C-alpha positions as CSV (number, residue, x, y, z in Angstrom):
1,X,-22.0,-14.7,38.6
2,X,-21.7,-17.7,36.4
3,X,-22.3,-21.3,37.4
4,X,-18.6,-22.0,37.5
5,X,-17.9,-19.4,40.1
6,X,-20.7,-20.3,42.6
7,X,-19.3,-23.7,43.5
8,X,-15.8,-22.5,44.1
9,X,-14.0,-21.0,47.0
10,X,-13.4,-17.2,47.1
11,X,-9.8,-17.4,45.9
12,X,-10.7,-19.5,42.9
13,X,-13.7,-17.2,42.1
14,X,-11.4,-14.2,42.1
15,X,-9.0,-16.0,39.8
16,X,-11.8,-17.0,37.4
17,X,-13.2,-13.4,37.4
18,X,-9.8,-12.1,36.7
19,X,-9.4,-14.5,33.8
20,X,-12.8,-13.4,32.4
21,X,-11.8,-9.7,32.7
22,X,-8.5,-10.4,30.9
23,X,-10.3,-12.3,28.1
24,X,-12.7,-9.3,27.7
25,X,-9.8,-6.9,27.7
26,X,-8.0,-9.0,25.0
27,X,-11.1,-9.1,22.9
28,X,-11.4,-5.3,23.2
29,X,-7.8,-4.9,22.2
30,X,-8.2,-7.1,19.2
31,X,-11.2,-5.0,18.1
32,X,-9.1,-1.9,18.5
33,X,-6.2,-3.5,16.5
34,X,-8.7,-4.4,13.7
35,X,-10.0,-0.8,13.6
36,X,-6.5,0.6,13.5
37,X,-5.5,-1.7,10.6
38,X,-8.6,-0.6,8.7
39,X,-7.6,3.0,9.2
40,X,-4.1,2.3,8.1
41,X,-5.3,0.6,4.9
42,X,-7.6,3.5,4.2
43,X,-4.8,6.0,4.7
44,X,-2.5,4.0,2.4
45,X,-5.1,4.2,-0.4
46,X,-5.9,7.8,0.1
47,X,-2.6,9.5,1.0
48,X,-0.7,8.8,-2.2
49,X,-3.4,10.4,-4.4
50,X,-3.7,13.4,-2.0
51,X,0.1,13.9,-1.9
52,X,0.3,13.6,-5.7
53,X,-2.4,16.2,-6.3
54,X,-0.9,18.5,-3.6
55,X,2.5,18.2,-5.2
56,X,1.2,18.8,-8.7
57,X,-0.7,21.9,-7.5
58,X,2.4,23.2,-5.7
59,X,4.5,22.8,-8.8
60,X,2.0,24.4,-11.0
61,X,1.6,27.3,-8.6
62,X,5.4,28.0,-8.6
63,X,5.6,28.1,-12.4
64,X,5.4,31.6,-13.8
65,X,2.4,32.0,-16.1
66,X,3.3,33.4,-19.5
67,X,0.3,33.7,-21.8
68,X,1.1,32.0,-25.1
69,X,0.8,33.9,-28.4
70,X,-1.0,33.0,-31.5
71,X,-0.7,34.3,-35.0
72,X,-3.8,36.0,-36.3
73,X,-5.6,34.5,-39.2
74,X,-3.7,36.5,-41.8
75,X,-0.5,35.4,-40.1
76,X,0.9,38.9,-39.7
77,X,1.0,39.8,-36.1
78,X,0.9,37.7,-32.9
79,X,-1.9,38.2,-30.4
80,X,-2.2,37.1,-26.8
81,X,-4.7,34.4,-25.8
82,X,-6.9,35.1,-22.8
83,X,-7.0,32.8,-19.8
84,X,-10.1,32.6,-17.6
85,X,-10.5,30.1,-14.8
86,X,-8.7,26.8,-14.7
87,X,-9.3,26.2,-18.5
88,X,-7.6,28.5,-20.9
89,X,-9.9,29.9,-23.5
90,X,-8.5,30.7,-27.0
91,X,-9.6,33.9,-28.6
92,X,-10.5,32.9,-32.1
93,X,-12.6,34.6,-34.8
94,X,-16.1,33.3,-35.4
95,X,-15.1,31.7,-38.7
96,X,-12.3,29.8,-37.0
97,X,-14.6,28.7,-34.2
98,X,-16.9,26.9,-36.6
99,X,-14.1,24.6,-37.6
100,X,-13.3,23.9,-33.9
101,X,-16.8,23.0,-32.9
102,X,-16.9,19.9,-35.1
103,X,-14.9,16.8,-34.7
104,X,-11.6,18.7,-34.4
105,X,-12.4,20.1,-31.0
106,X,-10.7,17.3,-29.1
107,X,-7.6,17.8,-31.3
108,X,-7.7,21.6,-30.7
109,X,-7.8,21.0,-26.9
110,X,-4.8,18.7,-27.2
111,X,-2.9,21.2,-29.3
112,X,-3.8,24.0,-26.8
113,X,-2.6,21.8,-23.9
114,X,0.6,21.0,-25.8
115,X,1.2,24.7,-26.4
116,X,0.7,25.5,-22.8
117,X,3.2,22.9,-21.7
118,X,5.7,24.1,-24.2
119,X,5.4,27.7,-23.0
120,X,5.7,26.7,-19.4
121,X,8.8,24.6,-20.2
122,X,10.2,27.6,-22.1
123,X,9.6,29.9,-19.2
124,X,11.4,27.6,-16.9
125,X,14.5,27.4,-19.2
126,X,16.4,30.3,-17.6
127,X,16.1,28.7,-14.2
128,X,17.2,25.4,-15.4
129,X,20.2,26.9,-17.2
130,X,21.2,28.8,-14.0
131,X,21.1,25.6,-12.0
132,X,23.1,23.8,-14.7
133,X,25.8,26.5,-14.6
134,X,25.9,26.3,-10.8
135,X,26.4,22.6,-10.9
136,X,29.0,22.8,-13.5
137,X,31.0,25.2,-11.3
138,X,30.6,22.8,-8.4
139,X,31.8,19.9,-10.5
140,X,34.8,21.9,-11.7
141,X,35.6,22.6,-8.1
142,X,35.6,18.9,-7.4
143,X,38.1,18.2,-10.1
144,X,40.6,20.5,-8.3
145,X,40.7,18.2,-5.3
146,X,44.3,17.1,-6.1
147,X,43.3,13.6,-7.0
148,X,42.4,12.6,-3.5
149,X,39.6,10.1,-3.5
150,X,37.9,9.0,-0.3
151,X,38.3,5.3,0.3
152,X,34.5,4.9,0.4
153,X,34.2,5.9,-3.2
154,X,37.1,3.8,-4.5
155,X,36.1,0.8,-6.7
156,X,37.0,-2.5,-5.2
157,X,39.2,-4.7,-7.4
158,X,37.9,-8.1,-8.2
159,X,40.4,-10.8,-8.9
């Protein structure tokens, strides 16, 4: 017991002890609130990046993979490129590889990435066209609504 509580009657001692307990409880709650705020800040910094990477991987997994074609060195017939692992590898003859090893390797990677993006966009074109046609049909259906416009969508006249 503290020095304050020894000189007081039992009712006052109980009241002082109760206040000390409440102060300790308030301090514990403040510590918990501080820990929770730290966790919230941590989640706010981590979750957007995690959601972005998860969303990107979901989108990339839903795209059909069509291997891009490349003209052979004599330009006569196209041949398929081989993909291994996460990074696509271009099948090039040994004489063509020597030119890529030098300073043009970064540019070759950029060109390869551009080609992959173009091929993925081209492979998605039928799906996009189908969706566009569906929406055009829906829009045409809206035009047949006999000119009835809901009041919520009418423009307010300003005078």
